PDB file of N, H, CA, C and O in Angstrom:
ATOM      1  N   MET A   1      17.164  68.417 129.772  1.00  0.00           N
ATOM      2  CA  MET A   1      17.195  68.939 131.117  1.00  0.00           C
ATOM      3  C   MET A   1      15.922  68.469 131.832  1.00  0.00           C
ATOM      4  O   MET A   1      14.813  68.593 131.313  1.00  0.00           O
ATOM      5  N   THR A   2      16.112  67.941 133.006  1.00  0.00           N
ATOM      6  H   THR A   2      17.012  67.840 133.428  1.00  0.00           H
ATOM      7  CA  THR A   2      14.971  67.442 133.761  1.00  0.00           C
ATOM      8  C   THR A   2      14.395  68.532 134.653  1.00  0.00           C
ATOM      9  O   THR A   2      14.996  69.587 134.851  1.00  0.00           O
ATOM     10  N   TYR A   3      13.230  68.247 135.176  1.00  0.00           N
ATOM     11  H   TYR A   3      12.741  67.390 135.015  1.00  0.00           H
ATOM     12  CA  TYR A   3      12.575  69.171 136.103  1.00  0.00           C
ATOM     13  C   TYR A   3      13.460  69.424 137.323  1.00  0.00           C
ATOM     14  O   TYR A   3      13.540  70.557 137.799  1.00  0.00           O
ATOM     15  N   GLN A   4      14.117  68.396 137.831  1.00  0.00           N
ATOM     16  H   GLN A   4      14.051  67.476 137.444  1.00  0.00           H
ATOM     17  CA  GLN A   4      14.999  68.554 138.986  1.00  0.00           C
ATOM     18  C   GLN A   4      16.191  69.447 138.659  1.00  0.00           C
ATOM     19  O   GLN A   4      16.627  70.234 139.500  1.00  0.00           O
ATOM     20  N   ASP A   5      16.716  69.330 137.448  1.00  0.00           N
ATOM     21  H   ASP A   5      16.362  68.691 136.765  1.00  0.00           H
ATOM     22  CA  ASP A   5      17.826  70.190 137.028  1.00  0.00           C
ATOM     23  C   ASP A   5      17.401  71.653 136.998  1.00  0.00           C
ATOM     24  O   ASP A   5      18.144  72.538 137.422  1.00  0.00           O
ATOM     25  N   ILE A   6      16.216  71.888 136.497  1.00  0.00           N
ATOM     26  H   ILE A   6      15.612  71.169 136.152  1.00  0.00           H
ATOM     27  CA  ILE A   6      15.698  73.263 136.431  1.00  0.00           C
ATOM     28  C   ILE A   6      15.529  73.830 137.831  1.00  0.00           C
ATOM     29  O   ILE A   6      15.956  74.953 138.102  1.00  0.00           O
ATOM     30  N   ILE A   7      14.910  73.064 138.721  1.00  0.00           N
ATOM     31  H   ILE A   7      14.564  72.152 138.500  1.00  0.00           H
ATOM     32  CA  ILE A   7      14.701  73.506 140.097  1.00  0.00           C
ATOM     33  C   ILE A   7      16.042  73.743 140.789  1.00  0.00           C
ATOM     34  O   ILE A   7      16.187  74.708 141.539  1.00  0.00           O
ATOM     35  N   ALA A   8      17.012  72.881 140.547  1.00  0.00           N
ATOM     36  H   ALA A   8      16.894  72.097 139.938  1.00  0.00           H
ATOM     37  CA  ALA A   8      18.327  73.024 141.168  1.00  0.00           C
ATOM     38  C   ALA A   8      19.054  74.272 140.681  1.00  0.00           C
ATOM     39  O   ALA A   8      19.860  74.839 141.418  1.00  0.00           O
ATOM     40  N   SER A   9      18.784  74.706 139.457  1.00  0.00           N
ATOM     41  H   SER A   9      18.129  74.245 138.859  1.00  0.00           H
ATOM     42  CA  SER A   9      19.485  75.871 138.912  1.00  0.00           C
ATOM     43  C   SER A   9      18.860  77.206 139.328  1.00  0.00           C
ATOM     44  O   SER A   9      19.471  78.256 139.132  1.00  0.00           O
ATOM     45  N   ILE A  10      17.679  77.179 139.887  1.00  0.00           N
ATOM     46  H   ILE A  10      17.183  76.325 140.046  1.00  0.00           H
ATOM     47  CA  ILE A  10      16.996  78.431 140.246  1.00  0.00           C
ATOM     48  C   ILE A  10      17.788  79.273 141.248  1.00  0.00           C
ATOM     49  O   ILE A  10      17.956  80.468 141.004  1.00  0.00           O
ATOM     50  N   PRO A  11      18.284  78.723 142.361  1.00  0.00           N
ATOM     51  CA  PRO A  11      19.037  79.578 143.299  1.00  0.00           C
ATOM     52  C   PRO A  11      20.249  80.236 142.644  1.00  0.00           C
ATOM     53  O   PRO A  11      20.533  81.407 142.896  1.00  0.00           O
ATOM     54  N   HIS A  12      20.962  79.487 141.807  1.00  0.00           N
ATOM     55  H   HIS A  12      20.731  78.535 141.602  1.00  0.00           H
ATOM     56  CA  HIS A  12      22.131  80.042 141.112  1.00  0.00           C
ATOM     57  C   HIS A  12      21.714  81.184 140.182  1.00  0.00           C
ATOM     58  O   HIS A  12      22.369  82.225 140.134  1.00  0.00           O
ATOM     59  N   THR A  13      20.640  80.984 139.460  1.00  0.00           N
ATOM     60  H   THR A  13      20.107  80.138 139.499  1.00  0.00           H
ATOM     61  CA  THR A  13      20.139  81.997 138.531  1.00  0.00           C
ATOM     62  C   THR A  13      19.676  83.239 139.287  1.00  0.00           C
ATOM     63  O   THR A  13      19.934  84.360 138.849  1.00  0.00           O
ATOM     64  N   LEU A  14      19.008  83.056 140.395  1.00  0.00           N
ATOM     65  H   LEU A  14      18.798  82.145 140.751  1.00  0.00           H
ATOM     66  CA  LEU A  14      18.517  84.194 141.177  1.00  0.00           C
ATOM     67  C   LEU A  14      19.655  85.026 141.754  1.00  0.00           C
ATOM     68  O   LEU A  14      19.498  86.228 141.968  1.00  0.00           O
ATOM     69  N   VAL A  15      20.783  84.406 142.004  1.00  0.00           N
ATOM     70  H   VAL A  15      20.911  83.430 141.831  1.00  0.00           H
ATOM     71  CA  VAL A  15      21.948  85.144 142.491  1.00  0.00           C
ATOM     72  C   VAL A  15      22.591  85.930 141.355  1.00  0.00           C
ATOM     73  O   VAL A  15      23.023  87.065 141.555  1.00  0.00           O
ATOM     74  N   GLU A  16      22.659  85.339 140.164  1.00  0.00           N
ATOM     75  H   GLU A  16      22.308  84.417 140.001  1.00  0.00           H
ATOM     76  CA  GLU A  16      23.315  85.985 139.022  1.00  0.00           C
ATOM     77  C   GLU A  16      22.506  87.120 138.410  1.00  0.00           C
ATOM     78  O   GLU A  16      23.086  88.113 137.971  1.00  0.00           O
ATOM     79  N   LEU A  17      21.199  87.000 138.368  1.00  0.00           N
ATOM     80  H   LEU A  17      20.728  86.193 138.724  1.00  0.00           H
ATOM     81  CA  LEU A  17      20.366  87.975 137.661  1.00  0.00           C
ATOM     82  C   LEU A  17      20.520  89.410 138.160  1.00  0.00           C
ATOM     83  O   LEU A  17      20.694  90.306 137.334  1.00  0.00           O
ATOM     84  N   PRO A  18      20.465  89.678 139.469  1.00  0.00           N
ATOM     85  CA  PRO A  18      20.617  91.079 139.898  1.00  0.00           C
ATOM     86  C   PRO A  18      21.974  91.668 139.514  1.00  0.00           C
ATOM     87  O   PRO A  18      22.049  92.827 139.105  1.00  0.00           O
ATOM     88  N   ALA A  19      23.036  90.890 139.639  1.00  0.00           N
ATOM     89  H   ALA A  19      22.975  89.949 139.971  1.00  0.00           H
ATOM     90  CA  ALA A  19      24.360  91.399 139.270  1.00  0.00           C
ATOM     91  C   ALA A  19      24.424  91.684 137.775  1.00  0.00           C
ATOM     92  O   ALA A  19      24.996  92.692 137.361  1.00  0.00           O
ATOM     93  N   LYS A  20      23.843  90.809 136.963  1.00  0.00           N
ATOM     94  H   LYS A  20      23.378  89.990 137.300  1.00  0.00           H
ATOM     95  CA  LYS A  20      23.840  91.017 135.517  1.00  0.00           C
ATOM     96  C   LYS A  20      23.013  92.241 135.149  1.00  0.00           C
ATOM     97  O   LYS A  20      23.395  92.998 134.256  1.00  0.00           O
ATOM     98  N   ALA A  21      21.887  92.444 135.823  1.00  0.00           N
ATOM     99  H   ALA A  21      21.577  91.829 136.548  1.00  0.00           H
ATOM    100  CA  ALA A  21      21.034  93.604 135.549  1.00  0.00           C
ATOM    101  C   ALA A  21      21.772  94.903 135.860  1.00  0.00           C
ATOM    102  O   ALA A  21      21.680  95.865 135.097  1.00  0.00           O
ATOM    103  N   VAL A  22      22.496  94.936 136.964  1.00  0.00           N
ATOM    104  H   VAL A  22      22.571  94.155 137.583  1.00  0.00           H
ATOM    105  CA  VAL A  22      23.272  96.129 137.322  1.00  0.00           C
ATOM    106  C   VAL A  22      24.367  96.358 136.299  1.00  0.00           C
ATOM    107  O   VAL A  22      24.594  97.490 135.872  1.00  0.00           O
ATOM    108  N   PHE A  23      25.047  95.290 135.903  1.00  0.00           N
ATOM    109  H   PHE A  23      24.863  94.371 136.250  1.00  0.00           H
ATOM    110  CA  PHE A  23      26.117  95.422 134.915  1.00  0.00           C
ATOM    111  C   PHE A  23      25.579  95.963 133.598  1.00  0.00           C
ATOM    112  O   PHE A  23      26.191  96.840 132.988  1.00  0.00           O
ATOM    113  N   LEU A  24      24.434  95.443 133.158  1.00  0.00           N
ATOM    114  H   LEU A  24      23.937  94.731 133.654  1.00  0.00           H
ATOM    115  CA  LEU A  24      23.859  95.908 131.899  1.00  0.00           C
ATOM    116  C   LEU A  24      23.368  97.345 131.992  1.00  0.00           C
ATOM    117  O   LEU A  24      23.347  98.058 130.989  1.00  0.00           O
ATOM    118  N   ARG A  25      22.976  97.771 133.174  1.00  0.00           N
ATOM    119  H   ARG A  25      22.992  97.191 133.988  1.00  0.00           H
ATOM    120  CA  ARG A  25      22.467  99.125 133.336  1.00  0.00           C
ATOM    121  C   ARG A  25      23.578 100.135 133.581  1.00  0.00           C
ATOM    122  O   ARG A  25      23.510 101.264 133.094  1.00  0.00           O
ATOM    123  N   GLU A  26      24.610  99.734 134.341  1.00  0.00           N
ATOM    124  H   GLU A  26      24.665  98.817 134.736  1.00  0.00           H
ATOM    125  CA  GLU A  26      25.608 100.704 134.775  1.00  0.00           C
ATOM    126  C   GLU A  26      27.005 100.489 134.208  1.00  0.00           C
ATOM    127  O   GLU A  26      27.844 101.387 134.285  1.00  0.00           O
ATOM    128  N   GLY A  27      27.267  99.327 133.647  1.00  0.00           N
ATOM    129  H   GLY A  27      26.586  98.597 133.585  1.00  0.00           H
ATOM    130  CA  GLY A  27      28.597  99.060 133.120  1.00  0.00           C
ATOM    131  C   GLY A  27      28.892  99.877 131.875  1.00  0.00           C
ATOM    132  O   GLY A  27      27.982 100.374 131.211  1.00  0.00           O
ATOM    133  N   GLU A  28      30.161 100.007 131.572  1.00  0.00           N
ATOM    134  H   GLU A  28      30.899  99.602 132.112  1.00  0.00           H
ATOM    135  CA  GLU A  28      30.565 100.700 130.350  1.00  0.00           C
ATOM    136  C   GLU A  28      30.097  99.888 129.141  1.00  0.00           C
ATOM    137  O   GLU A  28      30.142  98.658 129.154  1.00  0.00           O
ATOM    138  N   VAL A  29      29.659 100.568 128.125  1.00  0.00           N
ATOM    139  H   VAL A  29      29.622 101.568 128.114  1.00  0.00           H
ATOM    140  CA  VAL A  29      29.104  99.898 126.953  1.00  0.00           C
ATOM    141  C   VAL A  29      30.143  98.993 126.300  1.00  0.00           C
ATOM    142  O   VAL A  29      29.813  97.877 125.899  1.00  0.00           O
ATOM    143  N   ASP A  30      31.373  99.442 126.184  1.00  0.00           N
ATOM    144  H   ASP A  30      31.641 100.349 126.509  1.00  0.00           H
ATOM    145  CA  ASP A  30      32.421  98.609 125.591  1.00  0.00           C
ATOM    146  C   ASP A  30      32.599  97.322 126.398  1.00  0.00           C
ATOM    147  O   ASP A  30      32.771  96.243 125.831  1.00  0.00           O
ATOM    148  N   ASP A  31      32.557  97.449 127.729  1.00  0.00           N
ATOM    149  H   ASP A  31      32.417  98.325 128.189  1.00  0.00           H
ATOM    150  CA  ASP A  31      32.699  96.271 128.591  1.00  0.00           C
ATOM    151  C   ASP A  31      31.507  95.335 128.446  1.00  0.00           C
ATOM    152  O   ASP A  31      31.666  94.115 128.443  1.00  0.00           O
ATOM    153  N   ARG A  32      30.314  95.907 128.325  1.00  0.00           N
ATOM    154  H   ARG A  32      30.184  96.899 128.327  1.00  0.00           H
ATOM    155  CA  ARG A  32      29.121  95.070 128.163  1.00  0.00           C
ATOM    156  C   ARG A  32      29.198  94.283 126.867  1.00  0.00           C
ATOM    157  O   ARG A  32      28.873  93.096 126.837  1.00  0.00           O
ATOM    158  N   TYR A  33      29.632  94.945 125.782  1.00  0.00           N
ATOM    159  H   TYR A  33      29.896  95.909 125.805  1.00  0.00           H
ATOM    160  CA  TYR A  33      29.742  94.257 124.497  1.00  0.00           C
ATOM    161  C   TYR A  33      30.844  93.205 124.552  1.00  0.00           C
ATOM    162  O   TYR A  33      30.664  92.089 124.065  1.00  0.00           O
ATOM    163  N   ALA A  34      31.995  93.560 125.150  1.00  0.00           N
ATOM    164  H   ALA A  34      32.141  94.467 125.546  1.00  0.00           H
ATOM    165  CA  ALA A  34      33.098  92.603 125.256  1.00  0.00           C
ATOM    166  C   ALA A  34      32.684  91.394 126.084  1.00  0.00           C
ATOM    167  O   ALA A  34      33.076  90.269 125.773  1.00  0.00           O
ATOM    168  N   ASP A  35      31.895  91.612 127.137  1.00  0.00           N
ATOM    169  H   ASP A  35      31.577  92.525 127.390  1.00  0.00           H
ATOM    170  CA  ASP A  35      31.402  90.512 127.964  1.00  0.00           C
ATOM    171  C   ASP A  35      30.492  89.594 127.145  1.00  0.00           C
ATOM    172  O   ASP A  35      30.594  88.370 127.226  1.00  0.00           O
ATOM    173  N   LEU A  36      29.621  90.187 126.372  1.00  0.00           N
ATOM    174  H   LEU A  36      29.537  91.181 126.306  1.00  0.00           H
ATOM    175  CA  LEU A  36      28.733  89.404 125.509  1.00  0.00           C
ATOM    176  C   LEU A  36      29.540  88.651 124.458  1.00  0.00           C
ATOM    177  O   LEU A  36      29.251  87.493 124.159  1.00  0.00           O
ATOM    178  N   LEU A  37      30.540  89.302 123.904  1.00  0.00           N
ATOM    179  H   LEU A  37      30.776  90.243 124.147  1.00  0.00           H
ATOM    180  CA  LEU A  37      31.403  88.677 122.894  1.00  0.00           C
ATOM    181  C   LEU A  37      32.140  87.483 123.489  1.00  0.00           C
ATOM    182  O   LEU A  37      32.300  86.456 122.829  1.00  0.00           O
ATOM    183  N   LYS A  38      32.587  87.616 124.733  1.00  0.00           N
ATOM    184  H   LYS A  38      32.457  88.450 125.270  1.00  0.00           H
ATOM    185  CA  LYS A  38      33.320  86.540 125.399  1.00  0.00           C
ATOM    186  C   LYS A  38      32.388  85.401 125.810  1.00  0.00           C
ATOM    187  O   LYS A  38      32.702  84.229 125.604  1.00  0.00           O
ATOM    188  N   ASP A  39      31.233  85.755 126.397  1.00  0.00           N
ATOM    189  H   ASP A  39      30.978  86.707 126.564  1.00  0.00           H
ATOM    190  CA  ASP A  39      30.335  84.739 126.940  1.00  0.00           C
ATOM    191  C   ASP A  39      29.455  84.069 125.895  1.00  0.00           C
ATOM    192  O   ASP A  39      29.176  82.875 126.006  1.00  0.00           O
ATOM    193  N   ARG A  40      29.018  84.800 124.899  1.00  0.00           N
ATOM    194  H   ARG A  40      29.244  85.770 124.809  1.00  0.00           H
ATOM    195  CA  ARG A  40      28.044  84.259 123.932  1.00  0.00           C
ATOM    196  C   ARG A  40      28.359  84.670 122.495  1.00  0.00           C
ATOM    197  O   ARG A  40      27.542  85.338 121.862  1.00  0.00           O
ATOM    198  N   PRO A  41      29.506  84.293 121.970  1.00  0.00           N
ATOM    199  CA  PRO A  41      29.830  84.684 120.585  1.00  0.00           C
ATOM    200  C   PRO A  41      28.836  84.126 119.571  1.00  0.00           C
ATOM    201  O   PRO A  41      28.655  84.705 118.500  1.00  0.00           O
ATOM    202  N   ASP A  42      28.189  83.007 119.899  1.00  0.00           N
ATOM    203  H   ASP A  42      28.335  82.537 120.770  1.00  0.00           H
ATOM    204  CA  ASP A  42      27.212  82.420 118.979  1.00  0.00           C
ATOM    205  C   ASP A  42      26.022  83.351 118.768  1.00  0.00           C
ATOM    206  O   ASP A  42      25.483  83.435 117.664  1.00  0.00           O
ATOM    207  N   ILE A  43      25.616  84.047 119.820  1.00  0.00           N
ATOM    208  H   ILE A  43      26.054  83.979 120.717  1.00  0.00           H
ATOM    209  CA  ILE A  43      24.484  84.969 119.712  1.00  0.00           C
ATOM    210  C   ILE A  43      24.829  86.133 118.800  1.00  0.00           C
ATOM    211  O   ILE A  43      23.982  86.598 118.037  1.00  0.00           O
ATOM    212  N   LEU A  44      26.057  86.603 118.872  1.00  0.00           N
ATOM    213  H   LEU A  44      26.745  86.225 119.491  1.00  0.00           H
ATOM    214  CA  LEU A  44      26.454  87.735 118.034  1.00  0.00           C
ATOM    215  C   LEU A  44      26.425  87.369 116.556  1.00  0.00           C
ATOM    216  O   LEU A  44      26.275  88.247 115.706  1.00  0.00           O
ATOM    217  N   ARG A  45      26.567  86.094 116.241  1.00  0.00           N
ATOM    218  H   ARG A  45      26.689  85.381 116.932  1.00  0.00           H
ATOM    219  CA  ARG A  45      26.501  85.663 114.843  1.00  0.00           C
ATOM    220  C   ARG A  45      25.070  85.419 114.378  1.00  0.00           C
ATOM    221  O   ARG A  45      24.778  85.537 113.188  1.00  0.00           O
ATOM    222  N   ARG A  46      24.174  85.078 115.305  1.00  0.00           N
ATOM    223  H   ARG A  46      24.411  84.982 116.271  1.00  0.00           H
ATOM    224  CA  ARG A  46      22.822  84.670 114.913  1.00  0.00           C
ATOM    225  C   ARG A  46      21.757  85.746 115.066  1.00  0.00           C
ATOM    226  O   ARG A  46      20.747  85.716 114.362  1.00  0.00           O
ATOM    227  N   VAL A  47      21.965  86.697 115.974  1.00  0.00           N
ATOM    228  H   VAL A  47      22.785  86.721 116.546  1.00  0.00           H
ATOM    229  CA  VAL A  47      20.924  87.673 116.302  1.00  0.00           C
ATOM    230  C   VAL A  47      21.197  88.978 115.554  1.00  0.00           C
ATOM    231  O   VAL A  47      22.340  89.434 115.517  1.00  0.00           O
ATOM    232  N   PRO A  48      20.182  89.578 114.965  1.00  0.00           N
ATOM    233  CA  PRO A  48      20.373  90.860 114.277  1.00  0.00           C
ATOM    234  C   PRO A  48      20.943  91.932 115.225  1.00  0.00           C
ATOM    235  O   PRO A  48      20.635  91.972 116.416  1.00  0.00           O
ATOM    236  N   GLN A  49      21.768  92.777 114.652  1.00  0.00           N
ATOM    237  H   GLN A  49      22.018  92.745 113.684  1.00  0.00           H
ATOM    238  CA  GLN A  49      22.480  93.776 115.449  1.00  0.00           C
ATOM    239  C   GLN A  49      21.545  94.732 116.202  1.00  0.00           C
ATOM    240  O   GLN A  49      21.885  95.184 117.295  1.00  0.00           O
ATOM    241  N   HIS A  50      20.391  95.041 115.643  1.00  0.00           N
ATOM    242  H   HIS A  50      20.114  94.674 114.755  1.00  0.00           H
ATOM    243  CA  HIS A  50      19.511  95.978 116.342  1.00  0.00           C
ATOM    244  C   HIS A  50      18.946  95.364 117.624  1.00  0.00           C
ATOM    245  O   HIS A  50      18.628  96.087 118.568  1.00  0.00           O
ATOM    246  N   TYR A  51      18.820  94.034 117.664  1.00  0.00           N
ATOM    247  H   TYR A  51      19.078  93.446 116.897  1.00  0.00           H
ATOM    248  CA  TYR A  51      18.384  93.371 118.899  1.00  0.00           C
ATOM    249  C   TYR A  51      19.509  93.378 119.934  1.00  0.00           C
ATOM    250  O   TYR A  51      19.265  93.578 121.124  1.00  0.00           O
ATOM    251  N   ILE A  52      20.720  93.162 119.479  1.00  0.00           N
ATOM    252  H   ILE A  52      20.918  92.999 118.513  1.00  0.00           H
ATOM    253  CA  ILE A  52      21.862  93.200 120.392  1.00  0.00           C
ATOM    254  C   ILE A  52      22.022  94.596 120.977  1.00  0.00           C
ATOM    255  O   ILE A  52      22.283  94.746 122.171  1.00  0.00           O
ATOM    256  N   ALA A  53      21.867  95.610 120.144  1.00  0.00           N
ATOM    257  H   ALA A  53      21.655  95.487 119.175  1.00  0.00           H
ATOM    258  CA  ALA A  53      21.947  96.989 120.620  1.00  0.00           C
ATOM    259  C   ALA A  53      20.878  97.256 121.671  1.00  0.00           C
ATOM    260  O   ALA A  53      21.150  97.887 122.693  1.00  0.00           O
ATOM    261  N   SER A  54      19.686  96.786 121.427  1.00  0.00           N
ATOM    262  H   SER A  54      19.465  96.274 120.597  1.00  0.00           H
ATOM    263  CA  SER A  54      18.598  96.962 122.386  1.00  0.00           C
ATOM    264  C   SER A  54      18.912  96.264 123.701  1.00  0.00           C
ATOM    265  O   SER A  54      18.682  96.830 124.770  1.00  0.00           O
ATOM    266  N   TYR A  55      19.431  95.050 123.640  1.00  0.00           N
ATOM    267  H   TYR A  55      19.618  94.590 122.772  1.00  0.00           H
ATOM    268  CA  TYR A  55      19.811  94.297 124.843  1.00  0.00           C
ATOM    269  C   TYR A  55      20.853  95.057 125.656  1.00  0.00           C
ATOM    270  O   TYR A  55      20.809  95.061 126.886  1.00  0.00           O
ATOM    271  N   LEU A  56      21.794  95.704 124.957  1.00  0.00           N
ATOM    272  H   LEU A  56      21.829  95.701 123.958  1.00  0.00           H
ATOM    273  CA  LEU A  56      22.849  96.456 125.632  1.00  0.00           C
ATOM    274  C   LEU A  56      22.390  97.844 126.064  1.00  0.00           C
ATOM    275  O   LEU A  56      23.097  98.535 126.797  1.00  0.00           O
ATOM    276  N   GLY A  57      21.223  98.247 125.616  1.00  0.00           N
ATOM    277  H   GLY A  57      20.648  97.686 125.021  1.00  0.00           H
ATOM    278  CA  GLY A  57      20.697  99.559 125.996  1.00  0.00           C
ATOM    279  C   GLY A  57      21.306 100.698 125.216  1.00  0.00           C
ATOM    280  O   GLY A  57      21.439 101.809 125.729  1.00  0.00           O
ATOM    281  N   ILE A  58      21.677 100.430 123.975  1.00  0.00           N
ATOM    282  H   ILE A  58      21.568  99.528 123.557  1.00  0.00           H
ATOM    283  CA  ILE A  58      22.276 101.462 123.128  1.00  0.00           C
ATOM    284  C   ILE A  58      21.589 101.443 121.766  1.00  0.00           C
ATOM    285  O   ILE A  58      20.784 100.557 121.478  1.00  0.00           O
ATOM    286  N   THR A  59      21.912 102.420 120.941  1.00  0.00           N
ATOM    287  H   THR A  59      22.566 103.139 121.175  1.00  0.00           H
ATOM    288  CA  THR A  59      21.343 102.467 119.601  1.00  0.00           C
ATOM    289  C   THR A  59      22.167 101.591 118.655  1.00  0.00           C
ATOM    290  O   THR A  59      23.334 101.320 118.935  1.00  0.00           O
ATOM    291  N   PRO A  60      21.584 101.150 117.552  1.00  0.00           N
ATOM    292  CA  PRO A  60      22.358 100.385 116.569  1.00  0.00           C
ATOM    293  C   PRO A  60      23.573 101.154 116.043  1.00  0.00           C
ATOM    294  O   PRO A  60      24.606 100.556 115.741  1.00  0.00           O
ATOM    295  N   VAL A  61      23.449 102.468 115.934  1.00  0.00           N
ATOM    296  H   VAL A  61      22.610 102.954 116.179  1.00  0.00           H
ATOM    297  CA  VAL A  61      24.578 103.282 115.476  1.00  0.00           C
ATOM    298  C   VAL A  61      25.718 103.211 116.484  1.00  0.00           C
ATOM    299  O   VAL A  61      26.878 103.071 116.096  1.00  0.00           O
ATOM    300  N   SER A  62      25.399 103.305 117.778  1.00  0.00           N
ATOM    301  H   SER A  62      24.457 103.418 118.093  1.00  0.00           H
ATOM    302  CA  SER A  62      26.430 103.209 118.811  1.00  0.00           C
ATOM    303  C   SER A  62      27.089 101.837 118.800  1.00  0.00           C
ATOM    304  O   SER A  62      28.304 101.727 118.966  1.00  0.00           O
ATOM    305  N   LEU A  63      26.294 100.794 118.605  1.00  0.00           N
ATOM    306  H   LEU A  63      25.307 100.883 118.470  1.00  0.00           H
ATOM    307  CA  LEU A  63      26.855  99.447 118.530  1.00  0.00           C
ATOM    308  C   LEU A  63      27.801  99.329 117.346  1.00  0.00           C
ATOM    309  O   LEU A  63      28.862  98.715 117.456  1.00  0.00           O
ATOM    310  N   SER A  64      27.430  99.904 116.235  1.00  0.00           N
ATOM    311  H   SER A  64      26.568 100.404 116.146  1.00  0.00           H
ATOM    312  CA  SER A  64      28.286  99.876 115.053  1.00  0.00           C
ATOM    313  C   SER A  64      29.625 100.556 115.345  1.00  0.00           C
ATOM    314  O   SER A  64      30.672 100.070 114.917  1.00  0.00           O
ATOM    315  N   ARG A  65      29.597 101.655 116.056  1.00  0.00           N
ATOM    316  H   ARG A  65      28.747 102.050 116.404  1.00  0.00           H
ATOM    317  CA  ARG A  65      30.838 102.369 116.408  1.00  0.00           C
ATOM    318  C   ARG A  65      31.708 101.536 117.342  1.00  0.00           C
ATOM    319  O   ARG A  65      32.929 101.493 117.190  1.00  0.00           O
ATOM    320  N   ILE A  66      31.077 100.879 118.301  1.00  0.00           N
ATOM    321  H   ILE A  66      30.085 100.914 118.424  1.00  0.00           H
ATOM    322  CA  ILE A  66      31.820 100.024 119.231  1.00  0.00           C
ATOM    323  C   ILE A  66      32.463  98.873 118.474  1.00  0.00           C
ATOM    324  O   ILE A  66      33.635  98.564 118.686  1.00  0.00           O
ATOM    325  N   ARG A  67      31.705  98.244 117.598  1.00  0.00           N
ATOM    326  H   ARG A  67      30.752  98.495 117.426  1.00  0.00           H
ATOM    327  CA  ARG A  67      32.244  97.132 116.816  1.00  0.00           C
ATOM    328  C   ARG A  67      33.406  97.593 115.937  1.00  0.00           C
ATOM    329  O   ARG A  67      34.399  96.880 115.795  1.00  0.00           O
ATOM    330  N   ARG A  68      33.286  98.759 115.359  1.00  0.00           N
ATOM    331  H   ARG A  68      32.479  99.339 115.474  1.00  0.00           H
ATOM    332  CA  ARG A  68      34.368  99.297 114.525  1.00  0.00           C
ATOM    333  C   ARG A  68      35.614  99.552 115.368  1.00  0.00           C
ATOM    334  O   ARG A  68      36.729  99.264 114.935  1.00  0.00           O
ATOM    335  N   ARG A  69      35.423 100.094 116.579  1.00  0.00           N
ATOM    336  H   ARG A  69      34.517 100.328 116.931  1.00  0.00           H
ATOM    337  CA  ARG A  69      36.555 100.332 117.487  1.00  0.00           C
ATOM    338  C   ARG A  69      37.231  99.020 117.856  1.00  0.00           C
ATOM    339  O   ARG A  69      38.459  98.953 117.920  1.00  0.00           O
ATOM    340  N   LEU A  70      36.451  97.984 118.097  1.00  0.00           N
ATOM    341  H   LEU A  70      35.454  98.039 118.045  1.00  0.00           H
ATOM    342  CA  LEU A  70      37.027  96.697 118.462  1.00  0.00           C
ATOM    343  C   LEU A  70      37.787  96.069 117.310  1.00  0.00           C
ATOM    344  O   LEU A  70      38.770  95.359 117.528  1.00  0.00           O
ATOM    345  N   ILE A  71      37.347  96.321 116.090  1.00  0.00           N
ATOM    346  H   ILE A  71      36.549  96.897 115.913  1.00  0.00           H
ATOM    347  CA  ILE A  71      38.078  95.811 114.931  1.00  0.00           C
ATOM    348  C   ILE A  71      39.427  96.516 114.816  1.00  0.00           C
ATOM    349  O   ILE A  71      40.429  95.889 114.474  1.00  0.00           O
ATOM    350  N   LYS A  72      39.453  97.817 115.101  1.00  0.00           N
ATOM    351  H   LYS A  72      38.638  98.326 115.379  1.00  0.00           H
ATOM    352  CA  LYS A  72      40.696  98.577 115.030  1.00  0.00           C
ATOM    353  C   LYS A  72      41.622  98.253 116.199  1.00  0.00           C
ATOM    354  O   LYS A  72      42.844  98.288 116.049  1.00  0.00           O
ATOM    355  N   ALA A  73      41.046  97.936 117.375  1.00  0.00           N
ATOM    356  H   ALA A  73      40.054  97.908 117.497  1.00  0.00           H
ATOM    357  CA  ALA A  73      41.827  97.610 118.577  1.00  0.00           C
ATOM    358  C   ALA A  73      41.296  96.306 119.149  1.00  0.00           C
ATOM    359  O   ALA A  73      40.610  96.332 120.170  1.00  0.00           O
ATOM    360  N   PRO A  74      41.589  95.153 118.525  1.00  0.00           N
ATOM    361  CA  PRO A  74      40.962  93.886 118.918  1.00  0.00           C
ATOM    362  C   PRO A  74      41.298  93.417 120.322  1.00  0.00           C
ATOM    363  O   PRO A  74      40.577  92.576 120.859  1.00  0.00           O
ATOM    364  N   GLU A  75      42.357  93.919 120.943  1.00  0.00           N
ATOM    365  H   GLU A  75      42.943  94.602 120.506  1.00  0.00           H
ATOM    366  CA  GLU A  75      42.686  93.464 122.299  1.00  0.00           C
ATOM    367  C   GLU A  75      41.619  93.830 123.314  1.00  0.00           C
ATOM    368  O   GLU A  75      41.569  93.232 124.389  1.00  0.00           O
ATOM    369  N   ILE A  76      40.765  94.794 123.005  1.00  0.00           N
ATOM    370  H   ILE A  76      40.806  95.280 122.132  1.00  0.00           H
ATOM    371  CA  ILE A  76      39.680  95.174 123.927  1.00  0.00           C
ATOM    372  C   ILE A  76      38.681  94.040 124.029  1.00  0.00           C
ATOM    373  O   ILE A  76      38.188  93.760 125.121  1.00  0.00           O
ATOM    374  N   GLY A  77      38.372  93.388 122.945  1.00  0.00           N
ATOM    375  H   GLY A  77      38.773  93.614 122.057  1.00  0.00           H
ATOM    376  CA  GLY A  77      37.340  92.368 122.938  1.00  0.00           C
ATOM    377  C   GLY A  77      37.825  90.952 123.193  1.00  0.00           C
ATOM    378  O   GLY A  77      37.025  90.016 123.213  1.00  0.00           O
ATOM    379  N   GLN A  78      39.151  90.781 123.391  1.00  0.00           N
ATOM    380  H   GLN A  78      39.801  91.540 123.374  1.00  0.00           H
ATOM    381  CA  GLN A  78      39.657  89.447 123.593  1.00  0.00           C
ATOM    382  C   GLN A  78      39.508  89.020 125.045  1.00  0.00           C
ATOM    383  O   GLN A  78      39.608  89.835 125.962  1.00  0.00           O
ATOM    384  N   ALA A  79      39.267  87.729 125.236  1.00  0.00           N
ATOM    385  H   ALA A  79      39.186  87.067 124.491  1.00  0.00           H
ATOM    386  CA  ALA A  79      39.180  87.180 126.588  1.00  0.00           C
ATOM    387  C   ALA A  79      40.563  87.182 127.217  1.00  0.00           C
ATOM    388  O   ALA A  79      41.576  87.032 126.535  1.00  0.00           O
ATOM    389  N   GLU A  80      40.580  87.352 128.509  1.00  0.00           N
ATOM    390  H   GLU A  80      39.757  87.473 129.063  1.00  0.00           H
ATOM    391  CA  GLU A  80      41.873  87.391 129.214  1.00  0.00           C
ATOM    392  C   GLU A  80      42.294  86.019 129.638  1.00  0.00           C
ATOM    393  O   GLU A  80      43.354  85.858 130.244  1.00  0.00           O
TER     394      GLU A  80
END
């Protein structure tokens, strides 16, 4: 990535960040996890669960419950 590419991406990033911050703060936890699962499945495989829970603003125990629910009802976590 060149310096020009980085500079060109700043306006796009600045538009997305506030919406993402609101979603992470106010969205339903199941939706936040499903969004992360859809957008970045690689991170869910590489990052320890307690960090993911922290990113979502929940406890590791709550994340474990959400993951268990998604295993029992996988259509919640599938992309549309």
